[in-house]
Each structure stands twice: as C-alpha cells, then as structure tokens.
C-alpha positions in Angstrom: 165.3 61.5 75.2 166.3 58.1 74.0 164.0 55.4 72.7 162.9 53.1 75.5 163.3 55.5 78.4 159.8 56.3 78.9 159.0 52.7 79.0 161.8 51.8 81.5 160.7 54.6 83.6 157.0 53.5 83.6 158.1 50.0 84.6 160.1 51.6 87.4 157.1 53.4 88.5 155.0 50.3 88.3 157.6 48.6 90.6 157.2 51.4 93.3 153.4 51.1 92.9 153.7 47.3 93.6 156.1 48.1 96.7 153.5 50.7 97.9 150.8 48.0 97.7 152.9 45.4 99.3 153.7 48.0 102.1 150.1 48.8 102.8 148.8 45.2 102.7 151.7 43.2 104.5 150.5 44.0 108.1 147.2 42.3 107.0 148.6 39.0 105.8 147.4 36.0 107.8 149.8 35.4 110.7 151.3 38.8 110.9 150.7 39.0 114.4 148.0 41.7 114.6 146.8 40.7 117.9 149.1 42.9 119.6 148.5 45.8 117.1 151.1 47.0 114.7 153.6 49.6 115.5 153.6 52.5 113.3 156.3 54.9 112.7 156.2 58.0 110.6 159.3 60.2 110.6 159.4 63.5 108.3 163.0 64.8 107.7 164.2 68.0 105.9 167.6 69.0 105.0 168.6 72.4 103.8 172.3 72.9 102.7 174.3 75.3 100.8 177.7 74.4 99.2 180.6 76.2 97.5 183.3 74.4 95.5 186.4 75.6 93.6 186.1 73.1 90.8 182.7 72.0 90.3 183.2 70.0 87.2 186.4 68.3 88.6 188.5 69.4 85.5 192.3 69.3 85.1 192.0 73.1 83.8 189.6 75.8 83.5 188.3 75.3 87.1 184.9 77.0 87.7 183.6 78.1 91.2 180.0 77.1 91.7 177.4 77.5 94.5 175.0 74.6 95.0 171.6 74.9 97.1 170.1 71.6 97.9 166.7 71.0 99.4 165.9 67.4 100.9 162.5 66.8 102.2 162.0 63.4 103.1 159.8 60.7 105.2 160.3 57.3 106.8 157.2 55.1 107.4 157.5 52.1 109.2 155.0 49.4 110.3 156.1 46.6 112.7 154.3 43.5 114.0 155.8 40.5 115.9 156.3 38.9 112.6 156.6 41.5 110.1 158.8 44.7 109.6 158.3 47.1 106.7 160.3 50.3 106.3 159.8 52.7 103.6 162.0 55.8 103.0 161.7 58.6 100.4 163.7 61.8 100.0 163.3 64.3 97.1 166.5 66.2 96.2 166.3 69.5 94.6 169.3 70.8 93.3 170.1 74.4 92.2 173.5 75.6 90.8 174.9 79.1 90.3 178.2 80.2 88.8 180.3 82.4 91.3 182.0 84.1 88.5 180.9 85.0 84.8 180.4 82.0 82.6 183.3 81.6 80.4 182.8 82.3 76.7 181.4 79.0 74.9 180.5 77.3 78.1 177.0 76.6 79.5 176.0 78.1 82.9 176.0 76.0 85.9 172.1 76.3 86.5 171.6 74.4 83.3 172.3 71.3 85.3 169.5 72.1 87.8 167.5 69.0 88.5 165.2 67.1 91.0 166.6 63.7 92.1 164.8 61.0 94.1 165.8 58.4 96.6 163.3 55.7 97.5 164.1 52.5 99.6 162.0 49.8 100.8 163.0 47.0 103.4 160.5 44.4 104.1 160.9 41.4 106.3 158.6 38.8 107.4 159.1 35.7 109.7 156.8 33.0 108.9 158.2 30.9 111.6 160.9 31.7 114.2 163.8 30.5 112.1 162.8 31.7 108.7 163.0 35.2 107.4 161.9 36.1 103.8 162.2 39.7 102.8 162.5 42.3 99.9 164.8 45.2 99.5 164.5 47.7 96.8 166.3 51.1 96.3 165.4 53.4 93.5 167.5 56.6 92.7 167.3 59.4 90.1 170.8 61.1 90.6 174.0 62.4 88.8 176.5 60.8 91.4 178.3 57.7 90.3 178.7 56.2 93.8 175.1 55.0 93.7 176.0 52.4 91.3 179.6 51.4 92.2 181.0 52.4 95.5 184.7 52.0 94.4 184.0 54.3 91.1 186.6 56.5 89.7 183.9 58.1 87.5 183.4 62.0 87.6 181.0 62.1 84.7 178.0 64.4 85.1 175.1 62.5 83.5 171.8 62.1 85.0 170.4 58.6 85.4 168.2 56.3 87.4 169.1 53.0 89.0 166.8 50.4 90.5 168.1 47.5 92.8 165.6 44.9 93.7 166.6 42.1 96.0 164.3 39.3 97.1 165.7 37.2 99.8 165.2 34.1 102.2 167.2 33.4 105.4 167.1 30.4 107.6 168.7 29.7 111.1 169.5 26.1 111.6 170.3 24.4 114.9 173.8 24.2 116.2 174.5 28.0 115.5 174.4 27.7 111.6 172.4 30.0 109.2 172.1 30.4 105.6 170.9 33.2 103.3 170.0 33.3 99.6 169.6 36.6 97.8 168.8 37.4 94.1 169.6 41.0 93.1 168.7 42.5 89.8 170.1 46.1 89.1 169.2 48.2 86.2 170.7 51.6 85.3 169.4 53.9 82.7 171.0 57.1 81.5 168.4 59.8 80.9 170.2 61.3 77.7 171.8 58.2 76.0 171.8 54.5 76.0 175.6 54.4 76.2 176.6 52.8 79.7 173.1 51.4 80.6 173.1 48.0 81.8 171.2 45.1 83.6 173.1 43.3 86.3 171.6 39.8 87.6 173.4 38.8 90.7 172.9 35.6 93.1 174.3 35.7 96.5 174.6 32.7 98.9 175.7 33.2 102.7 176.5 30.3 104.9 177.1 31.5 108.4 178.4 30.0 111.7 178.3 31.7 114.9 180.2 29.6 117.6 179.3 32.4 120.2 176.9 35.6 120.2 180.0 37.7 119.2 181.7 35.6 116.7 180.6 35.0 113.1 182.2 33.1 110.2 180.6 33.9 106.9 181.1 32.1 103.8 179.8 34.2 100.8 179.5 33.0 97.1 178.3 35.4 94.5 177.6 34.8 90.8 176.5 37.7 88.6 176.0 38.5 84.9 176.5 42.2 83.6 174.8 43.0 80.4 175.3 46.5 78.7 173.1 47.9 76.2 175.8 49.6 74.3 179.3 51.2 75.0 180.3 48.5 77.5 182.0 44.9 77.6 179.6 42.2 78.9 181.1 39.8 81.5 180.4 37.0 84.2 181.9 37.2 87.5 182.2 35.0 90.4 183.6 35.8 93.8 184.1 33.6 96.8 184.7 35.3 100.1 185.3 34.3 103.8 184.6 36.8 106.4 185.4 36.7 110.0 183.8 38.9 112.5 184.6 39.3 116.3 182.7 41.9 118.5 183.8 43.0 121.7 182.1 45.4 124.1 183.5 48.6 122.5 184.7 47.6 119.2 184.4 45.0 116.2 187.0 43.6 114.0 186.1 42.2 110.4 188.6 40.4 108.1 187.7 39.0 104.7 189.6 37.2 102.1 188.2 36.8 98.6 188.8 35.4 95.1 187.2 37.3 92.4 187.4 36.4 88.8 185.8 38.2 85.7 185.1 36.6 82.2 184.6 38.8 79.5 182.3 38.1 76.5 184.6 39.9 74.2 187.4 37.5 73.0 189.7 40.3 72.6 189.6 40.9 76.5 191.6 38.5 78.7 189.8 37.2 81.7 190.9 38.7 85.0 191.3 37.3 88.5 192.2 39.0 91.7 192.9 38.1 95.3 190.7 40.7 97.2 190.6 41.5 100.8 188.9 43.7 103.4 190.0 44.4 107.1 188.3 46.9 109.2 187.9 47.9 113.0 185.0 49.7 114.4 184.9 51.2 117.9 181.9 52.6 119.4 181.1 54.2 122.9 178.5 53.6 124.1 178.7 50.0 123.0 176.1 48.7 120.5 173.4 46.3 121.7 174.3 42.7 121.5 172.6 41.3 118.6 173.5 38.5 115.9 174.7 40.0 112.6 172.4 38.9 109.5 172.9 41.0 106.5 175.8 43.1 107.5 173.8 46.4 107.9 175.1 48.8 110.5 173.8 52.3 110.2 173.5 54.0 113.6 176.5 55.8 114.9 177.2 55.9 118.6 178.3 59.0 120.5 181.9 58.3 119.8 183.0 56.1 116.9 186.1 55.2 114.9 186.2 53.2 111.8 189.3 52.2 109.8 189.4 49.9 106.8 191.7 48.8 104.1 190.2 46.8 101.1 191.3 45.6 97.6 189.0 44.4 94.7 187.8 45.1 91.2 185.5 48.1 90.5 182.0 46.8 89.3 181.0 49.1 86.3 183.0 50.7 83.4 186.7 50.1 82.5 188.2 47.5 84.7 190.7 48.5 87.4 192.1 47.1 90.7 190.9 49.5 93.7 193.1 49.8 96.8 191.0 51.8 99.3 192.0 53.2 102.8 189.2 54.6 104.7 189.0 56.5 108.0 185.8 57.7 109.8 185.9 59.3 113.4 183.4 61.2 115.3 182.5 62.4 118.7 179.6 64.3 120.4 181.0 66.9 123.0 178.8 67.9 125.9 175.7 66.3 124.2 175.7 69.2 121.8 178.6 69.6 119.6 179.0 66.9 116.9 182.6 66.7 115.5 183.5 64.4 112.6 186.5 63.7 110.3 186.2 61.2 107.4 188.0 60.4 104.2 189.5 57.8 101.9 192.5 57.2 99.7 192.1 55.2 96.6 194.6 53.6 94.2 193.0 52.7 90.8 195.3 50.6 88.6 193.6 50.3 85.1 193.9 46.9 83.3 193.3 48.0 79.7 192.4 51.9 79.7 195.4 53.5 77.8 196.3 57.1 77.0 198.9 59.8 76.6 201.0 60.9 79.7 202.2 64.6 79.7 205.5 63.6 78.2 203.6 62.0 75.1 204.0 58.4 76.2 201.3 55.9 75.7 200.6 54.1 79.0 198.0 52.4 81.2 196.1 54.7 83.3 197.0 54.9 87.1 195.1 57.1 89.4 195.6 58.0 93.0 192.4 59.8 94.6 191.8 61.2 98.0 188.8 62.8 99.8 188.8 64.1 103.3 186.4 66.3 105.2 186.0 67.8 108.6 182.5 68.8 110.0 181.4 70.5 113.0 177.5 70.5 114.1 175.5 71.8 116.8 172.6 69.9 118.1 169.9 72.6 118.6 167.6 69.6 119.9 167.9 65.8 119.6 166.4 66.0 116.1 167.7 69.3 114.9 171.3 70.1 113.8 173.2 72.9 112.3 176.6 72.1 110.8 179.4 73.3 108.8 181.9 71.2 106.8 184.9 71.9 104.7 187.0 69.5 102.7 189.2 68.7 99.7 189.2 66.1 96.9 192.1 65.4 94.6 193.1 63.0 91.8 196.6 62.6 90.7 196.4 60.5 87.3 199.5 59.6 85.0 197.4 60.5 82.0 196.8 64.0 80.7 193.4 65.4 81.4 192.6 63.2 84.5 193.8 65.1 87.3 192.0 67.5 89.3 191.7 69.1 92.8 188.6 70.7 94.3 188.0 72.4 97.6 184.6 72.7 99.2 182.7 74.1 102.0 179.0 73.2 103.1 176.5 74.6 105.5 173.7 72.3 106.5 170.6 72.3 108.5 169.1 69.0 109.3 165.7 68.2 110.9 165.4 64.6 112.2 168.4 63.8 110.1 169.1 60.1 109.1 172.5 60.2 107.7 172.5 56.4 106.9 170.1 56.3 104.2 170.0 59.7 102.6 172.2 61.0 99.5 173.3 64.4 98.8 176.5 65.7 96.9 179.1 63.0 96.9 178.3 61.4 100.2 177.9 57.7 100.1 174.8 56.5 101.6 176.4 53.9 103.6 178.5 53.6 106.5 181.6 52.8 104.5 
C-alpha cells in the first residue's frame, strides 16, 4: 500500500460523511418548503449476475476462460420539497472470479482478483428563487474498470482504484429564454497499489443556453481544465469551446455539437495539440418523453421503445493522447409488456499522437487501434420491478502494434430487482446512456 493512500481514502470518507450530513439536513433549511411536507423515496435494489468470458484478461495470446459472480445490493434514497431535491444512490459490488480450466504454470489464479467495489452518488438541487438553482453532484467509485474515469478510454489494465468527482453548480434562468450555468468539477483518481497514473483534475464549465421554443435549445459551452499527475503522466491544460444544438420532436430528438479542443502540455518536449471535435446523435423514443426544458443534459429513463445512434470525435481525457472516433448504436423494445430485447454496441478508432511500438513485421510505428464491442440481451419482466435476463456479446481490438490486439466472447445471466440501469455499474457497462 503506497504512502498517502490512507490519508486520501480518509479524506474521501470525510467527504461522504459531509454529503450524508447535507443530505439529512437539507430539507430543514429555511425556505425548503416543508409546509407541504417532504416527499421521501426509498428504493432498495439488488442484482445477482453470472458471467463467463473467453479472454478475461484481454490478452493477444494465452487467453483464459473465467467465470465471474457479481452481487450488487444497492439503495436509492430521495427527499423532495417544493424547493429542494436530494437523491443519494449507493451500490456495493462484490466480485468473485473462478478459472474455468487449470491455471497455467507461473500465473496467478483469477480469484486473486476478488474485490468489493463501491459506487456512491449524490445529487442535490435547491431553488432559492424560481429562477435560481444551486446544487452539488458527487460520485465516488472504487472499481477496476477504466470507463469510470474516461468514457473514451482504450485502456484494459486491471488495477483497482478509486475516483471521486465533486461538482458544485449554479444555474440561472434569465428572461427572454436565456439561461446560464456555472460548474466547477474536481476529480481525484488514486490507484490502490501504486501512485503511477494518479491525478487531480480541476475543471470549470460555463454554459450559455438559449431556448427560442420549448423544444429547441442552443448551448454554448466553454471548458477549461488542468490535469496534474502525481507521477507517470504528462501534466497539461485543456480548453474546449463547443456549440450544441438540440431539437426535440414528439418521438425523437436530434443533437449536433461542434467543438474546438486544444491541449497544452507542461513538458516542453511534447507539442501542443488541437482538434476539431463533434458529436451528432439521434434518439427516438415511444412513448414520447414528457416535455421539459433540458438543463444539464441528463437523460436516464428509457422508453418502451428506443433507438439511439451517435457519431463523435474528440481527444481522450487520460493517459497517452489519441484522437477517438466513436460510432454508437443502442436499440431496445419491450414486447407484450414482458419481454425486454436490446442491442447495443460501439466501434472506436483510436489514433495515437505519440505512443510508438513495434509492428508484427518489426517496424517502429505510431499506435493505431480499432475496437468494437456489441451485445444483445433478452430479458423477461417477472414483475414491473423484477427482471431475469441473458446477454451475449463480443469485444475485439485490432491494433497495428504487437501485443495490443485481443478478442473476447462473453455471456451473462442476470437477475435484477427494482433495477436502475442508469446509475449502476458492473462489468464493463458504462454508467450512462451513452
């Protein structure tokens, strides 16, 4: 265990205690609207799933079949008053691994990687006036999966770490359909076994929104952030300016965003980089979602039928710099109010800027990866809050460098009670609706 880990973990625990205190005391703040009484929501959840995959460690050679048993008890607690809304979510993730075949000589058994992870999230919003919103978002994760710190990550390392994101925010609705929001986000990542790759990120996000109609939004977003690595990384400063247009119709919504992103490295040997990024997406839903003005871009609840298609381009956020081109598809339908069918996947091109290595022919070249992951699932809704499902999928990476390609087949049997796919993790599933 490295020096400083206990201190950082204690600080994280203190943060969580502070959040619990805020959670408990917020409904009693003056002006919280207790005249009508707070609405309290308590929702327990549990997921039990079993997974088998052909290449658990995602290696180019020497593949190993491994079973995974995952137990996820969780709870959501919410309190809402006319002026205040607080939602706390916690999930414990207990992972147990077991080799399907005999462990090869000289290698560690899969169950040496057993661990208990934690996912905790707090969402607090308060409206001192009709136009003003102040809030606090926090997410704490103890996990092994890189997607929690970088959604466009091309990383497959199997190191346990914790990450905490703390985001205070303020949002104001002006007259004439204008709104503005300011957020500060502090992100801290800490590997359990070593300081290599640990970082602190400080990010300021400004949004200026104009909604000429209830279904049309223009969003000018400016971001500035500083990345500081403890060791084993290149510190940098990033700036991004993005213009986003959203148009919602009854059954579908269209998003188009264009951004310029530049990254300035502290290391004088690394050249500064700039990129013209973009994201275009179409979301179809039936029944249609309720009409409401978009604030911070969160959309978690899936309709009976949904189809999501997106294409985007940007830098990755952590590790060796590359340009990521990602194509995403997510489609699902509930048949006869009982059978939940879903197909989702992505294809990503990762073009590295500085990472070099040997190709199979012995040449030295820049790294260039092509990765895709696709899965199909079929679930049966035993009740509205009880689902039994099976999923199968494949994940492959084709790299021009030796040692980076892999392919993996997997199958999952899952039991969900009061499932909430929007905010829970597990395996390599992203905890967001793309």
